[in-house]
C-alpha positions as CSV (number, residue, x, y, z in Angstrom):
1,M,31.7,-17.8,1.3
2,K,32.8,-19.6,4.4
3,I,30.4,-19.0,7.3
4,S,30.4,-22.4,9.2
5,R,33.4,-23.3,11.2
6,V,35.8,-26.1,10.5
7,L,35.3,-29.2,12.6
8,I,38.3,-30.0,14.9
9,L,39.5,-33.6,15.6
10,L,39.7,-34.3,19.2
11,L,40.4,-36.9,21.9
12,A,37.7,-38.6,24.0
13,L,37.4,-39.2,27.7
14,S,34.5,-38.8,30.2
15,I,34.2,-36.5,33.1
16,P,31.0,-34.7,34.1
17,V,31.0,-30.9,34.2
18,T,28.5,-28.0,34.6
19,L,28.9,-24.8,32.4
20,I,27.0,-21.6,31.9
21,A,26.1,-20.1,28.6
22,Q,23.5,-17.8,27.0
23,H,22.3,-17.1,23.5
24,E,21.8,-13.8,21.7
25,T,20.6,-12.6,18.3
26,Q,23.6,-11.3,16.5
27,I,23.7,-7.5,15.7
28,Q,26.5,-7.2,13.2
29,P,28.9,-4.3,14.0
30,S,30.3,-2.0,11.3
31,L,33.6,-3.2,10.3
32,E,34.4,-1.2,7.1
33,S,36.8,1.1,8.9
34,Q,38.9,-1.7,10.2
35,Y,39.1,-4.4,7.5
36,S,40.4,-2.3,4.5
37,R,41.9,-3.6,1.3
38,K,45.4,-3.2,2.6
39,F,44.4,-5.7,5.4
40,F,43.3,-8.4,3.0
41,V,46.6,-7.8,0.9
42,Q,48.5,-8.5,4.1
43,L,46.4,-11.4,5.1
44,K,46.9,-13.1,1.7
45,G,50.6,-12.6,2.1
46,I,50.6,-14.3,5.5
47,F,48.4,-17.1,4.3
48,G,50.8,-17.8,1.3
49,R,53.8,-17.6,3.6
50,F,52.4,-20.1,6.2
51,R,50.5,-22.5,3.7
52,D,53.4,-24.9,3.1
53,A,55.4,-23.9,6.0
54,D,56.2,-26.0,9.2
55,L,53.5,-24.4,11.4
56,D,55.0,-25.6,14.6
57,R,58.3,-23.8,13.7
58,V,56.3,-20.7,12.6
59,F,54.6,-20.7,15.9
60,D,57.7,-21.2,18.0
61,S,59.4,-18.2,16.2
62,A,56.4,-15.8,16.6
63,E,56.6,-13.0,19.1
64,P,54.6,-12.5,22.4
65,I,51.7,-10.0,22.1
66,P,51.5,-7.2,24.8
67,C,48.4,-7.2,27.0
68,S,47.6,-3.7,25.8
69,E,47.4,-4.8,22.2
70,L,45.2,-7.8,23.0
71,I,42.6,-5.6,24.6
72,N,43.0,-2.8,22.2
73,D,39.8,-0.8,21.4
74,K,36.9,-3.3,21.7
75,G,39.3,-6.2,22.0
76,E,37.3,-8.1,19.5
77,W,39.2,-10.6,17.4
78,R,37.8,-12.7,14.5
79,T,39.0,-15.7,12.6
80,V,40.5,-14.7,9.3
81,A,42.5,-17.9,8.3
82,F,42.7,-21.5,9.3
83,F,45.3,-24.3,8.8
84,N,45.0,-27.9,10.0
85,E,48.1,-30.1,10.3
86,K,45.9,-32.8,8.8
87,R,45.7,-31.0,5.4
88,E,42.7,-32.9,4.1
89,L,40.6,-31.0,6.8
90,G,41.4,-27.8,4.8
91,D,42.9,-24.5,5.0
92,W,41.4,-21.0,4.0
93,Y,41.6,-17.4,4.5
94,R,39.1,-14.5,4.2
95,S,39.5,-12.5,1.0
96,N,37.1,-9.6,1.5
97,L,35.0,-7.8,4.1
98,D,31.8,-9.7,3.4
99,E,33.4,-13.0,4.4
100,V,34.6,-11.3,7.8
101,K,31.0,-10.0,8.3
102,H,29.5,-13.4,7.7
103,D,31.7,-15.1,10.2
104,L,29.8,-14.4,13.5
105,A,32.4,-16.0,15.8
106,V,34.1,-13.4,18.1
107,F,36.9,-13.6,20.6
108,T,36.6,-10.6,23.0
109,F,39.6,-9.9,25.3
110,S,38.8,-7.6,28.2
111,G,40.2,-6.4,31.5
112,V,42.9,-4.1,32.9
113,C,46.5,-5.0,32.1
114,R,48.7,-5.6,35.1
115,G,52.0,-5.4,33.5
116,E,53.1,-6.0,29.9
117,H,51.6,-9.5,29.9
118,G,49.0,-9.5,32.6
119,P,46.0,-11.9,32.6
120,V,42.8,-10.9,30.9
121,Q,39.3,-12.2,30.4
122,L,38.1,-13.8,27.2
123,T,34.5,-14.1,26.1
124,T,33.7,-16.2,23.1
125,K,30.6,-16.2,20.7
126,F,29.8,-18.8,18.2
127,P,26.8,-19.1,15.8
128,V,24.3,-21.8,16.0
129,T,24.6,-24.2,13.1
130,E,20.8,-24.7,12.5
131,S,20.4,-20.9,12.6
132,I,23.2,-20.4,10.1
133,E,21.6,-23.1,7.8
134,A,18.3,-21.1,8.0
135,Y,20.2,-17.9,6.9
136,V,21.8,-19.9,3.9
137,Q,18.4,-21.0,2.9
138,Q,17.3,-17.4,3.0
139,K,14.7,-18.1,5.7
140,I,16.0,-15.6,8.0
141,G,18.4,-12.5,7.7
142,L,22.0,-12.4,9.0
143,E,21.0,-10.2,12.0
144,Q,18.5,-13.0,13.1
145,V,21.2,-15.7,13.3
146,E,21.4,-17.0,16.9
147,V,24.7,-16.8,18.6
148,N,25.9,-18.7,21.7
149,V,27.7,-16.5,24.3
150,N,29.9,-18.5,26.5
151,A,30.9,-17.7,30.0
152,P,34.3,-15.9,30.2
153,V,37.5,-17.8,30.7
154,R,40.9,-16.6,31.9
155,A,43.7,-16.0,29.3
156,S,47.1,-15.9,31.0
157,F,50.6,-15.5,29.7
158,D,52.8,-18.5,29.6
159,A,56.5,-17.4,30.0
160,S,57.8,-20.8,28.7
161,T,56.1,-20.5,25.3
162,S,55.8,-16.6,25.3
163,A,52.1,-17.1,24.4
164,Y,48.7,-16.2,25.9
165,T,47.0,-19.4,26.7
166,F,43.4,-20.4,27.6
167,D,41.1,-23.3,27.6
168,L,37.6,-23.3,25.9
169,P,35.4,-26.1,27.5
170,Y,32.7,-25.3,25.1
171,L,32.8,-28.1,22.5
172,F,30.0,-30.0,20.9
173,L,30.3,-33.6,19.8
174,I,29.2,-33.6,16.1
175,K,29.9,-37.1,14.7
176,Q,32.6,-39.8,14.4
177,D,34.7,-40.0,11.3
178,E,35.4,-43.3,9.3
179,S,38.1,-44.2,11.7
180,G,35.8,-43.9,14.7
181,A,37.5,-40.7,16.1
182,D,35.2,-38.0,17.4
183,L,34.6,-34.8,15.7
184,Y,33.8,-31.7,17.7
185,S,32.8,-28.1,16.9
186,L,32.7,-24.9,18.9
187,D,29.4,-24.1,17.1
188,P,26.2,-25.5,18.8
189,P,24.4,-27.8,16.3
190,R,21.0,-26.5,17.5
191,L,19.9,-23.8,19.9
192,A,18.5,-26.5,22.3
193,D,22.1,-27.9,22.5
194,R,23.8,-24.7,23.6
195,Q,24.5,-25.9,27.1
196,H,25.1,-29.6,26.2
197,Y,28.8,-29.4,26.0
198,A,31.2,-32.4,25.7
199,T,32.2,-33.2,29.2
200,D,35.6,-34.9,28.5
201,V,37.6,-32.5,26.5
202,V,38.7,-28.9,26.2
203,D,40.0,-26.9,23.2
204,H,43.4,-25.6,24.4
205,W,44.7,-22.4,22.7
206,D,48.1,-20.7,22.6
207,C,48.3,-17.4,20.8
208,K,51.2,-15.2,19.7
209,S,51.7,-12.2,17.4
210,V,52.4,-12.4,13.7
211,T,55.2,-10.0,12.8
212,G,57.6,-9.2,10.0
213,G,57.2,-9.4,6.2
214,G,55.6,-5.9,6.0
215,V,52.8,-6.8,8.4
216,T,51.3,-3.7,10.0
217,F,47.9,-5.0,11.1
218,Q,47.4,-7.0,14.2
219,F,47.4,-10.7,13.7
220,L,47.5,-13.6,16.2
221,I,48.6,-17.1,15.3
222,C,46.8,-19.5,17.6
223,K,47.7,-23.2,18.0
224,T,44.7,-25.1,19.2
225,T,44.9,-28.6,20.6
226,T,42.2,-30.8,22.0
227,L,43.1,-32.2,25.3
228,P,41.5,-34.2,28.2
229,R,39.6,-32.0,30.6
230,V,41.4,-33.4,33.5
231,P,45.0,-32.3,33.5
232,S,46.3,-35.4,35.1
233,L,45.1,-37.4,32.2
234,R,47.2,-35.5,29.7
235,N,50.5,-36.9,28.5
236,Q,52.8,-34.2,29.7
237,G,55.6,-33.5,27.1
238,Q,54.1,-35.8,24.6
239,R,52.9,-34.4,21.3
240,P,49.1,-34.9,20.6
241,A,48.0,-37.3,18.1
242,F,48.3,-36.1,14.5
243,G,45.2,-34.1,13.5
244,A,44.4,-33.0,17.0
245,S,46.0,-29.7,16.5
246,A,45.1,-26.7,14.2
247,Y,46.2,-23.2,13.7
248,F,43.9,-20.2,13.5
249,I,44.9,-16.7,12.4
250,L,42.8,-14.0,14.3
251,S,42.7,-10.3,13.9
252,D,41.1,-7.3,15.3
253,G,41.4,-5.5,12.0
254,E,43.5,-2.7,13.6
255,E,46.6,-1.4,12.1
256,A,49.5,-0.9,14.5
257,S,51.0,2.5,14.8
258,S,53.8,3.9,17.0
259,N,55.6,7.3,17.6
260,V,59.3,7.1,18.5
261,R,61.3,9.8,20.4
262,L,64.8,9.3,21.5
263,T,66.7,11.4,24.0
264,F,70.1,11.6,25.4
265,D,72.0,13.6,28.0
266,D,75.2,15.4,27.3
267,T,78.1,16.1,29.7
268,N,76.3,19.1,31.1
269,D,73.1,17.1,31.8
270,R,71.1,19.0,29.1
271,E,68.6,16.8,27.3
272,H,68.5,16.7,23.5
273,E,65.8,15.3,21.2
274,V,66.7,13.1,18.3
275,E,64.5,13.3,15.2
276,D,62.7,10.2,14.2
277,L,63.8,9.8,10.7
278,S,61.4,6.9,10.0
279,A,58.6,9.4,9.4
280,P,58.7,12.3,6.9
281,S,59.0,15.8,8.4
282,P,56.0,18.2,8.0
283,S,58.0,20.4,5.5
284,T,58.7,17.3,3.2
285,P,55.4,15.2,3.0
286,R,55.9,11.9,1.5
287,V,53.3,10.9,-1.1
288,A,52.5,7.3,-1.4
289,A,52.8,5.8,-4.9
290,W,49.9,4.1,-6.7
291,E,49.9,0.5,-7.7
292,S,47.8,-2.0,-9.5
293,P,45.6,-4.4,-7.4
294,E,46.2,-8.1,-7.4
295,S,44.2,-9.9,-10.2
296,D,42.3,-12.0,-7.6
297,E,41.2,-9.2,-5.3
298,K,37.6,-8.6,-5.3
299,L,36.6,-5.4,-7.2
300,V,34.1,-4.3,-4.6
301,D,36.8,-4.5,-1.9
302,V,39.3,-2.4,-4.1
303,L,36.5,0.2,-4.6
304,R,36.0,0.5,-0.9
305,D,39.6,1.8,-0.5
306,E,41.3,4.9,-2.0
307,F,41.6,4.4,-5.7
308,R,41.8,6.3,-9.1
309,I,40.9,5.4,-12.7
310,R,42.8,7.0,-15.6
311,F,42.1,6.8,-19.3
312,A,44.9,5.8,-21.7
313,Q,46.3,9.1,-23.1
314,A,46.1,7.6,-26.7
315,L,42.3,7.3,-26.3
316,A,41.7,10.7,-24.8
317,A,40.0,11.8,-28.0
318,K,37.3,9.1,-27.8
319,I,36.1,9.7,-24.3
320,G,34.0,12.7,-25.3
321,S,31.5,10.3,-26.7
322,A,29.8,7.1,-25.4
323,Q,32.1,4.1,-25.7
324,V,31.7,0.4,-25.1
325,L,34.6,-1.6,-23.6
326,Y,34.8,-5.4,-24.0
327,G,37.6,-7.9,-24.6
328,H,40.3,-5.2,-24.3
329,Q,38.6,-3.2,-27.0
330,M,37.0,0.3,-26.8
331,T,34.5,1.2,-29.6
332,S,31.8,3.6,-30.2
333,L,28.3,2.8,-28.9
334,D,27.0,2.5,-32.4
335,S,29.6,0.0,-33.8
336,A,30.2,-2.2,-30.6
337,K,29.3,-5.9,-30.9
338,P,30.2,-7.8,-27.8
339,V,29.6,-11.5,-27.8
340,E,26.3,-12.5,-26.3
341,G,26.8,-13.2,-22.5
342,A,30.2,-11.5,-22.4
343,D,31.2,-8.9,-19.8
344,Y,31.3,-5.3,-21.0
345,C,31.4,-1.8,-19.8
346,I,29.8,1.4,-21.1
347,W,31.4,4.8,-20.8
348,L,28.9,7.7,-20.6
349,P,30.7,11.1,-20.7
350,G,29.7,14.1,-18.8
351,A,31.8,17.4,-18.8
352,A,34.1,17.4,-21.9
353,G,37.8,17.0,-21.4
354,A,37.7,16.2,-17.6
355,A,38.6,12.5,-17.6
356,N,41.9,12.6,-15.9
357,E,41.4,15.5,-13.4
358,T,40.7,15.1,-9.7
359,V,37.6,12.9,-9.4
360,D,35.2,12.0,-6.6
361,Y,33.7,8.6,-7.1
362,S,30.3,7.0,-6.0
363,I,29.8,3.3,-6.5
364,T,26.5,1.5,-7.1
365,V,26.4,-2.3,-7.0
366,H,23.6,-4.4,-8.3
367,D,23.2,-8.3,-8.1
368,R,21.5,-10.1,-11.0
369,D,17.7,-10.3,-10.8
370,D,14.9,-11.2,-13.2
371,Q,15.1,-7.8,-14.9
372,S,18.8,-7.0,-15.1
373,S,22.4,-8.4,-14.9
374,T,24.9,-8.0,-12.2
375,S,26.5,-4.6,-12.6
376,I,29.0,-2.3,-10.9
377,T,28.6,1.5,-11.7
378,L,31.0,4.2,-11.0
379,D,29.7,7.8,-11.3
380,M,32.4,10.5,-11.5
381,K,32.3,14.1,-10.4
382,N,34.9,16.8,-9.8
383,P,35.3,18.3,-6.3
384,A,33.0,21.1,-7.5
385,G,30.2,18.7,-8.1
386,M,30.4,18.7,-12.0
387,H,29.5,15.5,-13.5
388,L,32.4,14.0,-15.4
389,G,31.0,10.7,-16.6
390,T,29.7,7.4,-15.7
391,L,31.3,3.9,-16.1
392,Q,28.8,1.1,-16.1
393,C,30.1,-2.5,-16.1
394,Y,27.9,-5.4,-16.7
395,F,28.6,-9.1,-15.9
396,P,25.6,-11.1,-17.3
397,R,26.8,-14.6,-16.1
398,A,27.7,-13.6,-12.5
399,T,25.0,-13.8,-9.8
400,S,26.6,-11.4,-7.5
401,A,28.9,-8.4,-7.8
402,T,31.0,-9.6,-4.8
403,S,32.2,-12.5,-7.0
404,I,33.9,-10.2,-9.6
405,D,37.6,-9.9,-9.1
406,F,39.9,-7.3,-10.5
407,G,41.4,-9.6,-13.2
408,R,37.8,-10.1,-14.6
409,W,37.3,-6.4,-14.8
410,K,40.8,-5.9,-16.3
411,S,39.9,-8.6,-19.1
412,I,37.1,-6.2,-20.2
413,V,38.9,-2.8,-20.3
414,G,42.5,-4.0,-21.1
415,D,44.9,-1.1,-21.2
416,N,42.2,1.5,-22.1
417,L,41.5,2.1,-18.4
418,V,43.9,2.0,-15.5
419,L,42.6,1.4,-11.9
420,E,45.2,2.1,-9.3
421,V,45.1,1.9,-5.4
422,R,47.3,3.2,-2.6
423,P,49.7,0.5,-1.3
């Protein structure tokens, strides 16, 4: 789980400056309704598409984002992926909701749009490193992590690049690398350092919209470059030193939607409405197909979204009694002999013959402790409330249920159970 920010390689000059900031204790908002399984599937696709691409070319071909989408809803955007042109500094993407929750950095765009690309205000929050370390050491809870709130800056649209651009003068000098270059971070090392910003550089951002390839959620690709604070000291038109630029993918977790209505006038000046055939008509509703999750998707994230579990038809006669599933096998409770320490599931039936009917699921997750193994339990009822059965899956060698991916669960049940999700 990545909760500390990646250090960014910057340039070094020296100009005094006075800035204003404050700190707060982070109260984590509810994000479940925004960052669905479908969101992480799309993010994974974007990451794979960009990982080996020429990121400068990707950025240049990206589309401008309208002001109204930038400040949509709360206007809160979070880092969901990172790329550095100096690849040894790493790249990564968020793979589940917990990782998004544990990244406390927030970019909040606000204001009133004056035109399609009017200027807006940007307020940034970044967690204090010593506070994050205390959380990792289990000395404090996540809600007690101190967060530095920076004074707002202006984000304006640059027509020459079709990007929203802004400068963050809120960098902290962390250390020097082996070559003597300075390393900076947007996260304050200590709470006492929260106003001791570097005085010589700014973190310059240019942000555009990620579109195409089945992307329906809002993503920004932001190119960040460390520049001298004084504009006259920047080498205009010259590319910054290699390693001074990085790319962040931000998202507000919102899925884009639109309604389209086309009209035309005939020769008698009568207006006609043209049906939008991109959406199904009310009389012919379109039912989305089911699909299997990717093997590396986290099981708890899959179970947060709409899903269903079906028993193989050939084994329907067995599910009226308790069964143990392990290593692609399904055997009776009396004869099952899983290898010690192996993952396994137990099926405990309820109402007879109800395994493949409409099911309401409730999920219970338990992390390993001194008394019991990590487990994920699905309790099944029909819409009338009749208990259909319980599937209890145990992972003796896993410390946390959030580490279990779909492929690991599939290696237990094989083809005996089919878990499917909406695309």
